[in-house]
C-alpha positions in Angstrom: 0.0 0.0 0.0 1.4 3.3 -1.0 0.9 6.6 0.9 -2.0 8.6 -0.3 -3.1 12.2 0.4 -6.2 11.0 2.3 -4.6 8.2 4.4 -5.0 10.2 7.6 -8.8 10.2 7.1 -9.0 6.4 7.0 -8.8 4.3 10.1 -9.3 0.5 9.5 -7.7 -1.0 12.6 -11.1 -2.3 13.7 -11.5 -4.1 10.4 -8.0 -5.6 10.7 -8.8 -6.7 14.3 -12.0 -8.4 13.1 -10.1 -10.2 10.4 -7.4 -11.3 12.9 -10.2 -12.8 15.0 -11.2 -15.0 12.1 -7.8 -16.6 12.2 -7.5 -16.7 8.5 -4.3 -18.0 6.9 -1.8 -15.2 6.4 -2.2 -15.1 2.6 -6.0 -15.0 2.9 -5.8 -12.3 5.5 -3.4 -10.1 3.4 -5.5 -10.7 0.3 -8.7 -9.6 2.1 -6.9 -6.5 3.5 -5.8 -5.7 -0.1 -9.3 -6.0 -1.4 -10.6 -3.8 1.4 -7.9 -1.2 0.7 -8.9 -1.1 -2.9 -12.6 -0.9 -2.1 -11.9 2.1 0.2 -9.7 3.7 -2.5 -12.5 3.3 -5.0 -15.0 4.8 -2.6 -12.8 7.8 -1.9 -12.3 8.5 -5.6 -16.0 8.2 -6.1 -16.7 10.7 -3.3 -14.1 13.1 -4.8 -15.3 12.9 -8.4 -19.0 13.2 -7.3 -18.4 16.4 -5.4 -15.7 18.0 -7.6 -17.1 19.9 -10.6 -16.3 18.0 -13.9 -14.1 20.9 -15.2 -11.6 20.1 -12.4 -11.5 16.3 -12.8 -8.6 16.3 -15.2 -6.5 18.6 -13.0 -7.2 16.5 -9.9 -6.3 13.3 -11.7 -3.0 14.8 -13.0 -2.2 16.0 -9.5 -3.0 12.6 -8.1 -1.0 10.6 -10.6 2.0 13.0 -10.2 2.1 12.9 -6.4 -0.6 10.7 -4.8 0.9 11.4 -1.3 0.8 15.2 -1.6 -1.6 16.6 1.0 -2.0 19.8 -1.0 -4.4 17.9 -3.1 -6.9 18.2 -0.3 -6.5 22.0 -0.4 -7.2 21.9 -4.2 -10.3 19.7 -3.6 -11.7 21.9 -0.9 -11.2 25.1 -3.0 -12.8 23.6 -6.1 -15.7 21.6 -4.6 -18.8 22.9 -2.8 -18.3 20.7 0.2 -15.5 20.0 2.8 -14.1 17.0 1.1 -12.5 15.6 4.2 -15.9 15.4 5.9 -17.5 13.7 2.9 -14.7 11.2 2.8 -14.8 10.5 6.5 -18.6 10.0 6.5 -18.5 7.7 3.5 -15.7 5.6 4.9 -17.3 5.3 8.3 -20.4 4.0 6.6 -18.4 1.6 4.4 -16.5 0.4 7.5 -19.7 -0.4 9.3 -20.8 -2.4 6.3 -17.5 -4.3 6.1 -17.5 -5.1 9.8 -21.0 -6.4 9.5 -20.0 -8.7 6.6 -16.9 -9.9 8.5 -19.0 -10.8 11.5 
């Protein structure tokens, strides 16, 4: 997993703890975490592209591809969208996390 500009908004330790409790083989555990990580990433990109006006999509994607870890991307997103993007990401991921925990249990 690479560092991404929104990593500080995502807390999945509870999901990892629930997976550990299942006592999956290490390969299955790691593969499941990878799938969860990709699912979260897709949700975050969906939130961003939903709230960011279309005329800024290309700029955002160029910034993201050039330096996915650069936290100034959040500043760009907040300036160009009509919402506080961190709040939207946090709400969506909390909801997704609840769904994932339910599926794990």
